[in-house]
N, C-alpha and C positions, 0 to 999 in steps of 0.2 A: 504494500499500499504506500502511495506517495505521502511523505510527511515533510513539510517545510518547517525549518527551525530557524528562528531569528532571535535577536537580542534587542529590546528596546533601550531607549535612552537612560533608563534607570538600571540597566543590567539584568533585567528580568527575561528569562528564557521562555519563548512560547513555541508551541507546536501547532501548525495548522494542517488539517486534513482536507484537501480540496474536494475530494469526493463526497464528503459529508458536510462541507462548509462549516467546519467546527475549528474554533481556535481556543486553546486553553493554555494556561501557564504550565510549564514543567515544574512539578513539585517535588520529584525525587529522582536521583540518578544512582545506579548501582556503582558505576565507576566515577571517580572525581572528574575525569576528562570527558565523560559522557559517551564517546565514541566506543563502539564495540561492546556496549552493554545495554541494560534496560533503562528506560526512562518511564516515568508515570506522569501522566497529565492530571490536571486538577479533577477531571471527571472520572478518574479511575482507570482510563485506558492505559495499557502498558505496550510499549514498542521496544523491539530489540533492533538497535541501530547498527548500521554497518561500521567496521573498524576503519576509521579514518584518522589522519594526522591530527594531533592535538591543536595545531595552529590552522585548521581548516577555517576559512573565512565564512562568516554568516552575513546574510541569510543564505541558506542552501536548501535545496530540495533532494531528499534521499529516498530510496527504496527501503522502507523499514517493515518488519514483520510484526504485526499486531497480535499479542498474545490473547487468547481466549479468556473471557471474563469467568470467574469461578463462583461468583456471588449472586448470579441470576439477574445482574443489572443488563439491560438492553441497549441497543444503539441509539 
């Protein structure tokens, strides 16, 4: 699934899913550098990001794998 990641002027990272027209702050990252790990959006969606260099410029659109929800929450 396509995921655009950007950082606003306050340094807040957000993820935008064009297919769902959804934009949410990134509230958790498994890896401090974000790339190659899981990120969680404020709505609970989790994405497995590709392994990219730490200095990858933002904004960027990547192909990320969305993990299935286990708590029954819907799209």
